[in-house]
N, C-alpha and C positions, 0 to 999 in steps of 0.2 A: 504493499499499499504506500503510495505516495501522497504526501500532505500537499495541498495546494491552496492559496487564497488569492485569487483574481479581484475580488472586490475591496478596493482600497481607495483612500482620499488622494487627490492629486496635488495637493499644496506642496511647498517645498519643505524639506526636512534638514537640517544642519547640525552635524555633530562637531562640538568642538572638544578637541581630543587633545590628550597628553599627559604626562605624570603628575601625580598628586602634587600640589603647591607649585605646579607650572606657570599659573597665572589664568587659568581658564574663566575664573570668576570676573577678572576685569574685561575680559574680551566679551563674556557673555553679558555686561553691563552696557558694553560699548555697542553691542547689537540691539539691546533693548531700547538704546536710545536711536533707534531708527524706524520710519514708519512702517505699518504693517507686519510687525513683529510681535511674538508673544513672549510672556514671561519664560524666562530660561529654567531649566530644572535639572537636577542630576539624577539620572537613573542608573541605580544599582543592577537592577534585572539585565539591563543592554550588557554590562560588563561581565556579568555572571554567564549569560547566553554566549558571549564572546570566548570565555575561558573555556567552557564546557566543549564549544566546537574545535577551538584549539588542541585540546587534549581528545579529540575523536571520542567524546562523551554523548554527543548529541548529533543526529544525521543532519545534513545540510538542508532537507525539504523541512524538518522540524524547527530547525533554527530561522529560516527565512518566515514560515508561518507565524511563529511566536513574535519575531520582531514588527512584523507586519499588525497583527494583533494588539500588541503591546503600545506602539506609537498611534495607531488608530484611535484607540480607547483614550490616550493622554490628550491628543488634540481635541478630541469630543468633549471631554471632561473640562478642558479649559473653556471651551466655546459656550459649554452649558453651566459654566460658574461651579464647579465642584472641586474640591481638594486643592484649595490654596494655602499656602504657608502665612500665617498672619504673625508670627513671631517677630516683634519689631527690629530685633538687632541682628537676624539671620540675613546672610547675603541674598538669599533666595526668597526673600519676603516680599509681599505685594508692596510694603512700604518703601523698597528700594526701587521700585518700578517707578518709570516717568508719567505713567497714566493709571494709577490703582484704581480709579473711580469706574472704570469701564468693567472691572472685574466685580466691583461691588455691585454694579447695574446687571450684570450678569447672574449673579447671586439671587436676586429678587425677580427678575424677569423670567417668565415660563416660555421655554422653546423645546419643541419637540425635537427629536432625532432627525427628522426628516429635515426639518428647519435648518438646523446645525449643520448637516452635512451640505445641503445646498449653499448655505452662506461660505462653508470652508472651499468647496470646490469654485464657488464664484469669485472670492476675494483673493485666495492664495495668501493666507496668512503664514508667515515664516514661523514654523516650529523649531525651536533649537534645544538641544539637550547636551549636558557636558558628559563627558566619558573618559576613560581612562584606558589609553594605549590600544583602542580597537582598530586602528590602523593597520595592525598588522594582519588584520583579514579584511581589509578595505573591498576586495572583490566581493565578498558576500553582502556587504551593506548596499554596493552598487547594484547588484542583482535583485536585492530585495526591494529597493527605493527607486530603481531605474534613474531617470534623468532628473528627479526630484532630489536627488543626492547632493548635498553639499558638505565638505568637509574643510575644517581649521585646524590644524595641528599646533600646538604651543611647544615651542622649543625652549628651553632654558638650561642654563650652564648646570653640567652635573655636580659640580662643587655646592651650589645652592641646594639642588634637589636633595642630594644624599645627606648633607648636614641638617635639613629641616626634618627629613624622615627618620634620621637616627635621634634627633632631639625628642620628637614625639614617642620613642620608644614602640614603634609600629610592630617590629618583630616580635616583641616579647608578649604582645597580645594576640597573635596568630594561634588560633585552636584554643584559646583560653577566655578571652573577652566574647561576649556574645554579640556586643555592637561590631565587632571585625568580621566584616563579610567574606576575607579572603577564602578561596577554597583550599581545602586540606586533603591529605592522603595518608595513609598508614604506612610506615616503613620502620622496620626493624624494632616493633613494639612502640614507637612513639608517632606523634602526629606532626608532619610537616607540611608547609604550603606546596599547593602543587606547582608553583612556578620553579621550585628548586628540584623538579622531577630527574632533570639531565645531571645534576650534581649532588643527588640525595645521600650519597656516603660522606662526601665533603661537608654537607650542610650540618651533620651530628657534630662536627668537630670546629665549625667555624665561630668566630665571635661575631656579636652583632652587626658591626660595621661591615665586616666580611660579606654577611648574609644580603645586606641591602645592597653592595657594590656588585655582588654577582647577579643578584636579581635583575638591577636596573642596567647592568651591561648587557645582559641577552636582551632585554625588551627593547632598549635603545637600537641594538643592532637589527632586531627583526624590523622595528619601525621604520628605520632608514631604508632597508632593503624594499618594503613596501612603497614608501614615498618615492624612491628611484624608479619604481614600475609607473607610478601613476602620478609624477609630479606635475603633468598638464592638467589635472583635475583638483588637486588638493593644494590648498592656499595654507603655507608654514609662515608662522608669525614668530619670530624670535623675540623673547621677552625683554630682553635688553634693548633691542631697536623701539618696543613698543613704549618702553617708559622714557626713553631717550629722544626719540625721533616719533613723537606719538601721533603728530598730525599726518604724517606721511603714512604711517602704518595703518591709521584710520582710513585713510582715503584707500588703501589696498583693500580693506575690510569692506567698505562701502560698496565698491566697485564690484567685487566677489559676490556678495549678496544681492547686489541690484536694487538697493533700497535706499530712499533718501533720508540722511540723516536729520534729526529733530535740532532746532536751533539751541537746546538745553545741553547738548552733547558737550559743549565747551566747557559749561559750569560742571558738569558730573566729572569731567577729567581734571579740573582745576581741583575740585573736592578730594579725587584719587591722588593728588600731588602729581599729576603728570602734564607736561614732561619734567621729568628730574634725572639726575647725575646718578651713575651708579657708583656705589662706595667700592673702589678697588681694595681698599685695605680688609674691608669685611669678607671679601671674596678670597682673598690672600689668607686670612685667618682660618677660613673654612678648609682651604686645600691644606693649610697646616693641621688642622684638627683631624681631617681625614688620614693624614700621614701617621698622625701618632695612633690613632685607633684602629687601624687597619695592619694586616699582615703584609708581608711583601708582595705575596700573590695577589692579595687584595688591592694593594696599591697599584700594581701592575694593570689590572683590569680597570682600575678608574683612570688611569692613562690612556687607555684604549678608547674609554669611554669619551674622554675629552678630544681625542683624533676624530671619532665619528661625529662628535659636535662640531667641531671647527668645519669638516668636510661638508657637513648638512648645511652650516652658515654660508659656507663658499658658495654652495650650490643655489641657494636661496637669492643670495646677493647678485648672483650672475644673470638672473631671469629679468 
């Protein structure tokens, strides 16, 4: 039996992709300050489906069908006025959106499913979601959503990414904290994350810094390989460029999503302290910190990551 789902919406869907702490939230806010865009959300289910598909735990037809159902339901819920984040201090809160009133109006106005479907297909609102490195399987998202698919990948210096993840003590929570959604597997009588399956024996002996470095190294390598195959379809934004040359990077985003920016975009960027300078000393401190906390092999992997990062930057700057 092969699963199919041919009945789906026709509006554009954008994935804002990258590592944790890469700067996806800032890009999501920039996109929200464009006309005809919806409130951004972070969808863990999409990331879980991506990982299951990567490890051959879910067939392709099932992954495609679930992704279609998932995102069709999400955009329908947005238009009907359901399941909004109302916490004032959350980045994904309605109160951080430039036009929260429209969502409050949707909550009180009654619309049928058919009315919402007609509105979606007529107005083509941009639905966008934040994800974590699903670019590694870009082809399945392209096959799922076709020409509706838009992808912005946020690239960030590995020294910043690794240091932030280490400070969050993320690895210590895998398989222990209920709020940690990383998929895990059983190996040698213990629970380890599925991203360590290629080096599971080493994982048991690694320090926490090496665990993050090895994970990020493998992921960045796979993501870059995918980008090289589809670089004419994927927009990569380097975080350093975004915060130092903000208006030029915003223009790239505006052109890519084909939406008109709101006048208040400049105000929001000023509030986010953009443009601003990169603190070079802080980055040097991050590199020194990684050197002290990692093994010789771990630091070698980190340097390989830095090489991939520089090659990726060089490629996007040449376009």
